[in-house]
C-alpha positions in Angstrom: 23.2 -13.9 -1.8 20.6 -16.4 -0.4 17.1 -15.4 0.2 16.4 -15.1 4.0 13.1 -15.0 5.7 11.8 -14.4 9.2 8.3 -14.5 10.7 6.6 -13.6 13.9 2.9 -14.0 14.9 1.2 -10.7 15.4 -2.3 -10.3 17.0 -4.5 -7.6 15.5 -6.7 -5.5 17.8 -9.8 -4.0 16.2 -12.1 -1.4 17.9 -15.8 -1.3 17.1 -17.6 1.9 18.1 -21.1 3.2 17.4 -21.5 4.7 13.9 -22.0 8.5 13.7 -24.4 8.3 10.8 -27.6 6.4 10.2 -26.0 4.6 7.3 -23.2 3.0 9.3 -24.2 1.1 12.4 -20.6 0.7 13.5 -17.2 2.3 12.9 -14.2 -0.1 12.7 -10.6 0.8 13.4 -7.4 -1.3 13.8 -5.9 0.2 17.0 -2.9 -2.1 18.0 -0.8 -5.1 17.2 0.3 -7.7 19.7 3.7 -9.4 18.8 3.8 -13.0 19.7 0.1 -13.3 20.3 -1.7 -16.7 20.3 -4.4 -17.5 17.7 -7.7 -15.8 18.2 -11.0 -15.3 16.3 -12.7 -12.1 17.4 -12.0 -12.6 21.1 -13.4 -9.7 23.1 -10.6 -7.9 25.0 -12.3 -4.8 26.5 -15.6 -3.2 26.6 -16.5 0.4 27.6 -20.1 1.2 27.0 -20.8 0.6 23.3 -17.1 0.6 22.4 -15.6 -2.9 22.1 -12.0 -4.0 21.4 -11.5 -7.4 19.8 -8.4 -9.6 19.2 -9.6 -10.2 15.7 -6.9 -12.6 14.5 -3.3 -13.5 14.6 -1.3 -13.3 11.3 2.4 -13.8 10.6 4.5 -10.7 10.0 6.9 -11.9 7.4 10.2 -10.2 6.6 12.2 -11.0 3.4 15.9 -10.1 2.8 15.0 -8.7 -0.6 12.7 -6.1 1.0 15.0 -4.6 3.6 15.2 -1.2 1.9 11.4 -0.9 2.4 11.6 -1.9 6.0 14.3 0.6 6.6 12.2 3.3 5.0 9.3 2.4 7.3 11.6 2.4 10.4 12.9 5.9 9.5 9.4 7.3 9.6 8.4 9.7 12.4 6.3 6.9 13.9 7.4 3.4 12.6 4.3 1.5 11.8 3.0 -1.8 10.4 0.1 -1.8 8.1 -2.9 -4.1 8.7 -5.2 -5.1 5.9 -8.8 -6.3 6.6 -11.0 -7.5 3.9 -14.8 -7.7 3.9 -16.0 -11.1 5.0 -18.8 -12.1 2.7 -19.2 -15.7 3.9 -22.7 -16.5 5.1 -21.5 -17.8 8.5 -19.3 -14.7 9.2 -19.3 -13.6 12.8 -18.0 -10.1 12.0 -18.0 -8.1 8.8 -14.1 -8.1 8.5 -11.6 -10.8 8.0 -7.9 -10.2 8.7 -5.9 -10.5 5.4 -2.3 -9.3 6.0 0.0 -7.4 8.2 3.2 -5.9 6.7 6.2 -3.8 7.8 6.8 -2.6 4.2 5.4 0.8 3.4 5.7 0.0 -0.3 3.5 -3.1 0.0 1.1 -1.1 2.2 0.8 1.5 -0.6 -0.1 -1.2 -3.1 -3.0 -2.3 -0.9 -4.1 1.3 -0.4 -4.1 1.9 -4.1 -6.4 -1.1 -4.6 -9.0 0.6 -2.4 -10.3 -2.8 -1.2 -11.0 -3.3 2.5 -9.9 -1.5 5.6 -6.2 -0.5 5.5 -4.8 0.9 8.8 -1.3 1.9 9.9 -0.6 1.0 13.5 2.4 2.1 15.5 5.0 -0.7 16.1 5.7 -1.6 19.7 9.3 -1.1 20.7 10.1 -4.8 20.6 8.8 -5.1 17.1 10.9 -2.2 16.0 14.0 -3.8 17.5 13.1 -7.2 15.7 12.7 -5.5 12.3 15.9 -3.4 12.8 17.9 -6.5 13.8 16.7 -8.3 10.6 17.6 -5.4 8.4 21.1 -5.1 10.1 21.7 -8.7 9.4 20.4 -8.9 5.8 20.5 -5.4 4.2 22.9 -5.0 1.2 23.3 -1.4 0.2 23.0 -0.8 -3.6 24.6 2.4 -4.8 22.4 4.7 -6.9 23.6 4.8 -10.5 22.2 7.7 -12.5 21.1 6.8 -16.0 23.0 8.6 -18.7 21.1 10.2 -21.5 21.5 9.1 -25.1 23.4 11.5 -27.3 20.8 11.2 -30.0 19.1 14.5 -30.9 15.4 14.0 -30.6 14.5 17.5 -31.5 15.2 16.9 -35.2 12.4 14.5 -35.8 9.0 16.0 -36.5 6.7 13.1 -36.1 3.0 13.6 -36.7 3.3 16.4 -39.2 1.1 15.2 -42.0 1.4 12.1 -44.1 4.7 11.9 -46.0 3.0 10.1 -48.9 0.8 13.1 -49.6 2.4 16.1 -51.3 1.8 19.3 -49.3 2.4 22.7 -50.8 1.2 24.7 -47.9 1.7 24.9 -44.1 0.4 21.8 -42.4 -0.6 23.9 -39.4 -3.0 26.1 -41.4 -6.7 26.2 -40.8 -8.5 24.3 -43.5 -10.5 26.3 -46.1 -14.2 25.6 -46.6 -15.3 24.1 -49.9 -17.5 27.1 -50.7 -14.4 29.4 -50.6 -15.8 31.6 -48.0 -15.0 31.8 -44.3 -17.7 30.5 -41.9 
């Protein structure tokens, strides 16, 4: 089977709201994705008081035929979602503290990013058109692989007593006994 690939540009909408503690000036949250969006760099979309929503960036959402099982798992969730990964922008000329890194429809890949603990990782509900696009790709490229249970070896592992003393040293007593003190008494 040949490797197939599909891609669509997805705009990332990030909300900046006032921080609730004195240590965080702002709270950042990815709130939406815009399938088919044009390129943008922190374009202000809406402002309500101190809360501002930005079109932070447009990244490609890439689907691969080898990952259709993961996409189907994500589509079967109560709320099908894409995961957006933002990384801290440490460049001196950074306009905002975050830089869009990746958008993925695979919950397995999303878990890998979440395990790393780096950046801001948010799940965002997929719009209906994006759900249909991912489902269509999976319908066209998914190959069901039957589950094959591994059979156990017939070797008896309970007969081996690894770790019971050194076989080069003759032992006349129980190896599990408490050692005696040199003075002969019990301390």
